[in-house]
N, C-alpha and C positions, 0 to 999 in steps of 0.2 A: 713541706719542704727542707732538707736536713743543711744548711751548713756548714762548708769546713773552715779554716779559718783568713782572715783574705790573705794571698801573696806580695803583692806591689807589684809582680814580674810575669810577663810575656812566659812561657811553660812553655810555649814552641819556638818564639826566636832568641829567646832571653834578656827580651828589651827589658829594662830596668829604670828608664827615663827619655820621660814625653814632654814637647813640648808643652809650654804656655795655653797652648791654646788647640791643644790634642787632648778630651773625656780623656778619664781616667781608666785604667783595666777595667776592660770588662768582665763579668760576670761567664766564667767559665757550664753549662749544662755537661756534666757529664755521660750522661746519658742526653741525648736532646727532649726538651721541654713537649714539645710535637709528635714523640712517640710516649710519653708519660712517666721521665727520666725526673726524682726528683732530688737527685745530688749533684748540689752546684759548690760549686769555688771562683769563690773569691775575686775578685782582681785578677786574673791568670790567662789576661789574655790584651795582646793589642790589635788593634780592629785593623791594620795591614792582614793579621796571622783571620783574626776574623773573620771578614771580607774573603779570604781565598777560602777557608775552608766552608761557609757559607754558600759558596758556589760549587766549591766539589761536591759535597756533601748533604748538606741542612739542607739545603734545596729538590735537590733529585732526588734523593729521600723520600724526607718528609711532608713534599708535595707535591711531585711526581708519583715516584710510587707507592707511597702507603694514604697520599689525600682521602682516597674513596673513604676509607678505612675511619682513616683519622675524624674523620667527619663524621663516619653514621654513629661509634663508637665513642661524639663530645672530650677528643683529647682536648688537652687548651691549646693555643694559638691564642699569637699575639696579635692581629689581623681577621676579626669575627667575619668581617663585610666580604673578606675572600671564601667563607667558606664556603668548601660544593656541595648544591643544593641538589643536582639532579645527575643521572648517568645516561649519555647517548648511548643506548644498544639498537638490534639489529632488529627490526622482524625476519620472518623467513621470507618474504618478498620482496626483503631486500630494505624497502623503509627505515626511515628511521624513529624507532621506539623510548621515549623522553621516558625514565625510570625514577622515581625521588627514591632514596639516598638512603630514610632510612627497608626501606624495600627492599635495600642491596646489597644481595654476600659480600659485594665489596673483596673481594679476594686479593690475597698481597702474591708474590715470589718471596720464599721459603729454601736458601738457600744452603745445598749441603756442602761440604768443603773438605779436602786432602786435608790430610792435616800438616802444618806450617811446612815446608823444603827446608829452614836451620833445625827442623829438628830430629824428621825420618828422613834427612843426607840423602833424598833422590836429585836428578839432578833436573833444572829450568824447564819446564815443558811448556806445552799450550794450552792455554788459559782449559780448553774444554775435558781434560786430564783432568783436572786440581778443582772443578766443581761444576754441580746438575742439579737440579732443578725441582721441586712441586710446586703446588700455587695453593695456601696458608686461607681454608675455607672456610663456611660453617656448613658443616650439613640441611642443618634441621631448614636454614633462612633461604636454601638453596633449595630448596623442595616448595614449601612456601610461596617462589617468587613463579615456578615454574607455573606453580599454581595458578597465581592469582595474575599471571600476563601468558598464556597462550600459546599468542603470538612470536612470544620471543624466542628465535634462531638458539637457542643459550651457550651463544656465546660472551665473553669476558672483552672486558679491555683493563688488562696484564706489563703493566711496566717493568722490561727488565734495567735493572744498572746493580751488574753483577760489585764492577770497580769498583764504582758510590760506593758498593753494604759493606765490601772490607776495608773501602777506608773509611768507615763510621768505624768499625770491629777494633781497628786500631785508634784512634781518636776516642774510643771508650774505654780499650782497654789501657791505651800509657794517662788522661786525664785519672784514669781514677788511682792506678802505680802514684803519678804524682798528692795528690789527694791523703795517699793514705798511709803513705811514705811519707812525703815528702821533696822539693825539688831540691835535686844535691844528690839523694841517695841513690842514684844509680845514675851510668850514661844514656842519655837517649839516642836509640834506634832505629826507632819509628820513624822521625821526624818525618823524614822525605818522604816514605806511603805518602801519613796528612797531606801533607801541602803539592804534592801533585808533582815534586820535585822527581824522584822514580817511579814508578807503576808493577816493579816488581813486586807485583801485591803478597801473590804465593809467599814470599820468602817468610817472609813475615806473620802472618795473619793466614791459618788455619779453623780446623771443627773437625766436623764427624759427620759422618751417614747414618747414623741413629737419631731416632728421633729419642727424647724423650716423653715420660708418662706424665701426663697434667700435674699438677701440686694443684691442689682446689684451692682458690684464694688468693696465687703465687702471684709473684712480681715480679721484672728481670731482675737477676741473680746475679753477685760477681767477688769473685775472690783470687786472689793471690797466687803464686808459686816464685819460687826458688829452685830454678833448675842446673845443680852441680853439672856446668860439661868439663872442662879441665880442673888443677887446684887454682885454687882463690879468686876460679873465678867462675858466678854464675848468671843466670839469665832470668828474669825476670817475667813472667807470664802470667795474662789475667787471661782467666777462666769467664764468660759472661755467659746467661743465654736472658738470653730475652724472653719474652710475658709464656713465664713461663705453666703460666693458668691454662697453654693454648700445648697440646704435640710442637714441640719444636727443641732442635736441637742445640751442644755446648758447642760451642767459636772457642778460639784462643789467640789475643796478638799476641808476642813477642813485642816487647818495648821497650828493656833498655838490658845494661850489661854490671854487672856490680860486681866490683873489685876492692877481694876482702885486704888490698893491700895499698886499699885506700883509705885512710882513717876518716871520715867522712860515711862512703858507703860502708865498711866494714860499725859506725857505730849508729848508723842506721838501720846493714843488717841483726844484730843482734839485739836492739832496741825491740823493734818489732815483731824479730822470729819470735823473740819472750813474751811475746803479752798477748799474739796469738795470730797479730795481726796478717803475715807471712807465713807460709809454711812451706820447710827449705826438702826437698822429696831425690832427694839422692843424698850419700854418706857425705857428709865435711867434718875437716879436719883444722879443725885453730892452724 
């Protein structure tokens, strides 16, 4: 695990003081522990925001959508007794078929997203115009299961949670930007999406319809860009590739706005551009 310096503030609501009977701020796993994330921002979320994020993002994605995949690959869990051990599928005759997780290909949705609207300038649209889906599975495991269970009808259990996934991408991007640049280094603009106060998910969250080549031994990949949209104003963009050892796309989340006329923003921008932790991707003039 890699740990940043503790913050002692909720990065989502800005709370800095807690009642004496409330536990300290919780540690923020930038990529959920349940998905193999190893970056921790300590003391960075209050219990109220933490509960909201667990309900809107963590449970639907980690437990429901990725539950079988996590169990098969033995991803970390805080409650091993609830780890899934079997999946119920169907036989050709319609009868149930119990299959151990170790034998199941454990497919998960792989969402391919359009570019975020704030970047593309396109008008708001209904969801199907913003995303499509493939199924991420292991071909060898699929073949082996068909041979071992010839009575299996070939159907899978796949839960689609694209809206929760978009919130997850926003959460990862925002947490990483705060951890790398510092709280107060930019004006947050994605928190309404993360906390469920806005359903306009694809204004700030997007990606590509292209799949990247696998990287041997690859892990989750993150980097930060500053995209200047007008004089002195830049958007903070975090690019995210989950499970780079597989054919996965690159997502992006626009999580904040840098105003170079604000001394704290300018100081953070200069510092992190100089040390290579944030790349400016359009001309910048002082």
